[in-house]
C-alpha positions in Angstrom: -37.9 172.8 -42.8 -38.2 176.6 -42.6 -37.0 177.0 -39.0 -33.4 177.4 -40.1 -34.3 180.7 -41.9 -35.1 184.2 -40.7 -36.9 185.2 -43.9 -39.4 183.8 -46.2 -39.9 185.1 -49.8 -43.3 184.0 -51.2 -44.5 183.5 -54.8 -48.1 184.4 -55.3 -50.1 182.5 -58.0 -50.8 178.9 -57.0 -48.8 179.5 -53.8 -51.4 181.6 -51.9 -53.5 183.2 -54.6 -55.7 180.9 -56.7 -58.2 181.1 -59.6 -56.0 183.5 -61.6 -55.2 183.5 -65.3 -58.7 182.9 -66.7 -57.7 182.9 -70.4 -58.6 180.6 -73.2 -60.6 180.2 -76.4 -63.9 179.9 -74.5 -63.5 183.1 -72.5 -65.7 186.1 -73.4 -63.6 189.0 -72.4 -66.1 191.5 -73.8 -68.4 190.9 -70.7 -65.9 192.7 -68.4 -64.9 195.1 -71.1 -68.5 196.3 -71.4 -69.0 196.4 -67.6 -66.1 198.9 -67.6 -67.8 201.0 -70.2 -66.3 199.9 -73.4 -68.1 200.0 -76.7 -66.0 198.0 -79.2 -67.5 195.0 -80.8 -67.3 191.8 -78.6 -65.5 189.9 -81.3 -62.8 192.5 -81.6 -62.4 192.7 -77.8 -62.0 188.9 -77.7 -59.6 188.9 -80.6 -57.4 191.6 -79.2 -57.3 190.2 -75.7 -56.5 186.7 -77.0 -53.7 188.1 -79.2 -52.2 190.1 -76.4 -52.2 187.0 -74.2 -50.5 184.9 -76.8 -47.9 187.7 -77.4 -46.9 187.6 -73.8 -47.3 183.8 -73.3 -44.8 182.9 -76.0 -42.2 185.3 -74.6 -42.7 184.4 -70.9 -40.4 181.4 -70.9 -37.9 182.9 -73.4 -34.6 183.8 -71.7 -34.2 186.7 -74.2 -37.1 188.5 -72.5 -36.2 187.7 -68.9 -34.9 191.2 -68.2 -36.9 193.0 -70.9 -40.4 191.6 -70.7 -43.0 193.6 -72.7 -45.7 195.5 -71.0 -49.3 194.6 -71.4 -49.9 197.8 -73.3 -47.2 196.8 -75.7 -48.9 193.5 -76.2 -52.2 195.1 -77.1 -50.5 197.6 -79.4 -48.8 194.7 -81.2 -52.2 193.0 -81.7 -53.7 195.9 -83.7 -53.4 195.5 -87.5 -55.2 198.7 -88.4 -55.5 202.1 -86.8 -54.0 202.4 -83.3 -56.2 202.0 -80.3 -57.4 205.1 -78.5 -56.0 205.7 -75.1 -59.4 205.1 -73.6 -59.9 201.7 -75.3 -56.3 200.7 -74.5 -57.0 201.4 -70.8 -60.3 199.5 -70.9 -58.6 196.5 -72.5 -55.8 196.5 -70.0 -58.4 196.7 -67.2 -60.3 193.8 -68.8 -57.1 191.7 -69.1 -56.2 192.5 -65.5 -59.5 191.2 -64.1 -59.0 188.0 -65.9 -55.5 187.6 -64.6 -56.4 188.4 -61.0 -57.1 185.6 -58.6 -58.3 185.5 -54.9 -56.6 184.7 -51.6 -58.6 182.1 -49.6 -59.1 183.2 -46.0 -57.2 180.2 -44.7 -54.1 181.2 -46.7 -54.3 184.8 -45.6 -54.5 183.5 -42.0 -51.5 181.2 -42.6 -49.4 184.0 -43.9 -50.3 186.1 -40.8 -49.2 183.2 -38.7 -45.9 183.0 -40.5 -45.3 186.7 -39.9 -45.2 186.1 -36.2 -42.0 184.0 -36.7 -40.4 185.1 -39.9 -39.8 188.2 -41.9 -41.8 188.1 -45.2 -41.3 189.4 -48.7 -43.0 188.8 -52.0 -41.6 188.0 -55.5 -44.5 188.2 -57.9 -44.8 187.7 -61.6 -47.9 189.4 -63.2 -48.4 190.8 -66.7 -50.9 193.5 -65.8 -50.2 196.8 -63.9 -50.2 196.0 -60.2 -53.0 198.2 -58.9 -55.6 195.5 -58.5 -53.2 193.2 -56.8 -52.1 195.8 -54.4 -55.7 196.5 -53.5 -56.5 192.8 -53.1 -53.4 192.0 -51.1 -54.0 195.0 -48.8 -57.6 194.0 -48.3 -56.7 190.4 -47.2 -54.0 191.8 -45.0 -51.0 190.1 -46.7 -49.3 193.1 -48.2 -49.1 195.2 -44.9 -47.1 192.4 -43.2 -44.6 192.0 -46.0 -41.5 194.2 -45.8 -40.8 194.2 -49.5 -42.6 193.2 -52.7 -41.5 192.9 -56.3 -44.1 193.0 -59.1 -42.7 192.0 -62.5 -44.9 194.5 -64.3 -43.2 197.3 -62.5 -39.8 196.5 -63.8 -40.2 194.3 -66.9 -38.1 191.5 -65.2 -39.7 188.1 -64.8 -38.6 185.0 -62.9 -36.2 183.2 -63.0 -34.3 186.5 -63.5 -32.2 186.9 -60.3 -32.9 190.7 -60.1 -36.4 190.6 -58.5 -35.0 188.3 -55.8 -32.0 190.6 -55.3 -34.2 193.7 -55.1 -36.3 192.2 -52.3 -33.3 190.9 -50.4 -31.6 194.2 -50.7 -34.6 196.2 -49.5 -35.0 193.8 -46.5 -31.2 193.8 -45.9 -31.2 190.0 -45.8 -28.4 187.7 -47.1 -29.5 185.0 -49.5 -28.5 182.2 -47.2 -30.8 183.5 -44.5 -33.9 183.4 -46.8 -35.9 180.7 -48.5 -38.2 181.0 -51.5 -41.6 179.3 -51.4 -43.3 178.8 -54.7 -44.9 176.4 -57.1 -42.6 176.6 -60.2 -39.4 174.8 -60.8 -38.3 177.1 -63.6 -39.4 180.4 -62.1 -39.1 180.1 -58.3 -36.4 177.4 -57.8 -34.5 178.7 -60.8 -34.5 182.3 -59.6 -33.8 181.4 -56.0 -30.9 179.2 -57.0 -29.4 182.0 -59.2 -28.9 184.2 -56.1 -27.9 181.4 -53.7 -31.2 181.0 -52.0 -32.9 177.7 -51.0 -36.3 177.0 -52.3 -39.3 174.9 -51.1 -41.7 173.9 -53.8 -45.5 173.7 -53.2 -48.5 172.6 -55.3 -47.1 169.3 -56.5 -43.8 170.5 -58.1 -40.7 168.6 -57.3 -37.0 168.8 -58.1 -33.9 167.3 -56.5 -32.3 170.8 -56.2 -35.2 172.0 -54.0 -34.8 172.0 -50.2 -38.2 170.2 -50.0 -41.6 169.8 -51.6 -45.1 169.9 -50.1 -48.6 169.9 -51.5 -49.4 173.4 -50.2 -48.3 176.3 -48.1 -50.8 175.2 -45.5 -49.1 171.8 -45.3 -45.7 173.4 -45.0 -46.9 175.5 -42.0 -48.5 172.5 -40.4 -45.4 170.3 -40.8 -43.3 173.0 -39.1 -45.7 173.8 -36.2 
């Protein structure tokens, strides 16, 4: 299915990184916040973090924000109904949120991506709400980032999928034509929608299906096995 392409663009969450986005009413964000050295009341930390998440969550699918998605700092600032947060507390809250958003790359997925790199050029088109530093560190540690020629992180530019611009950025940096690349991701709206907007094919993983996709498989590992 992928042999007809020279280049693979990969989504991240639920494609090769898992256990991310640990948000919800039962999460105690104050635990990580205090580990980072914060001193605000736990109830306030939990309220602000939940409010920041909701602020971004409602805007994420809205086309109006596709090319002007708010930063995480803006989300926290919008959640404060009294005196502004200090820069120190804002940084600690962003760090707390980031650690709840961050997932892990299972070793077998890292190995699979390394196997792909022997036959294809690789790029990443990633949506995250937090600053990218923790993701860069994790993707470097597991060896994924060094073998990718280009990577787009939405929090760098305020543009989220299915905006075509992150896809175009990566293709331009790699000097690859859309018809020579295929997007691999788990979201019909974000990955298939963005790929289609620039004339790329898309293979869906993780259970998603759509008639416009080139194909659909249960996982990236299954895709690699079926093409070996």
